[in-house]
C-alpha positions in Angstrom: -75.7 -21.7 -126.3 -72.2 -22.8 -125.5 -70.5 -20.8 -128.7 -72.1 -17.8 -127.2 -71.1 -18.3 -123.5 -67.6 -18.9 -124.8 -67.8 -15.6 -127.0 -68.9 -13.8 -123.7 -65.8 -15.2 -121.8 -63.5 -13.9 -124.7 -65.2 -10.4 -124.6 -64.6 -10.3 -120.8 -60.9 -11.4 -121.0 -60.4 -8.7 -123.5 -62.2 -5.9 -121.3 -59.8 -6.9 -118.5 -62.1 -9.0 -116.3 -60.3 -11.8 -114.5 -61.9 -14.9 -115.4 -60.8 -18.6 -114.9 -59.5 -20.6 -118.0 -62.3 -21.3 -120.7 -62.8 -23.6 -123.6 -65.3 -24.5 -126.3 -66.0 -28.3 -126.2 -67.4 -29.5 -129.4 -69.6 -32.6 -129.8 -71.3 -34.2 -132.8 -74.4 -31.9 -132.7 -73.5 -29.1 -130.2 -70.9 -26.9 -128.6 -70.4 -26.7 -125.0 -68.8 -24.1 -122.8 -66.4 -25.0 -120.3 -64.5 -23.2 -117.6 -62.1 -24.2 -114.9 -63.8 -24.8 -111.4 -63.6 -21.9 -109.1 -64.6 -23.9 -106.1 -61.3 -25.8 -105.8 -57.7 -24.8 -104.9 -55.5 -28.0 -106.1 -57.5 -31.0 -104.5 -59.2 -28.8 -101.7 -62.6 -27.7 -102.0 -63.7 -24.1 -101.3 -67.1 -24.2 -99.9 -69.4 -21.8 -101.7 -73.2 -20.9 -101.3 -75.3 -19.5 -104.1 -77.4 -16.4 -103.6 -80.6 -18.7 -104.3 -79.6 -20.9 -101.4 -78.7 -18.0 -99.0 -82.3 -16.6 -99.4 -83.9 -20.0 -99.8 -85.1 -19.1 -103.3 -87.4 -21.6 -105.0 -85.2 -23.2 -107.7 -88.3 -24.4 -109.7 -89.4 -21.1 -110.6 -87.5 -17.8 -111.3 -87.6 -15.6 -108.3 -84.5 -13.4 -108.4 -84.1 -10.1 -110.2 -81.5 -7.4 -110.1 -83.1 -5.6 -107.4 -83.1 -8.8 -105.2 -79.5 -9.3 -106.0 -78.5 -5.7 -104.9 -80.6 -5.8 -101.9 -79.0 -9.0 -100.6 -75.6 -7.6 -101.4 -76.3 -4.5 -99.6 -77.6 -6.4 -96.6 -74.0 -8.0 -96.3 -72.3 -4.7 -95.4 -69.2 -6.3 -96.6 -65.9 -4.3 -97.4 -64.9 -3.8 -101.2 -63.1 -6.6 -102.7 -62.7 -10.5 -102.0 -63.3 -11.4 -98.5 -62.9 -14.9 -97.0 -65.0 -15.4 -93.7 -64.3 -18.4 -91.7 -66.9 -20.3 -89.6 -67.6 -23.8 -89.7 -67.2 -23.6 -93.5 -65.6 -20.6 -95.3 -67.7 -18.5 -97.6 -66.1 -16.3 -100.4 -68.1 -13.2 -101.3 -67.0 -10.7 -103.5 -68.5 -7.2 -102.6 -68.7 -4.9 -105.4 -70.7 -2.0 -103.9 -69.5 -0.4 -100.8 
């Protein structure tokens, strides 16, 4: 699985998608995909919240599909591009839909 994820990361880079640094890590029996953490700025943590966490999805069973992802994204009514909101914690949301 790691080799496939790594191949996808290379394809994304070739297509011009900005992604963090990636590596393939080889063990005796498997290959693992590694990527630079996106939730750190030096030693400082950037607080994140997953979509599953935002909607309190059950992580024991699949409960999200593309329709739900789009409905939640549209509910934010965020401006286009990366936006940083400050409250008690910061939340980084990239809105790709106007």
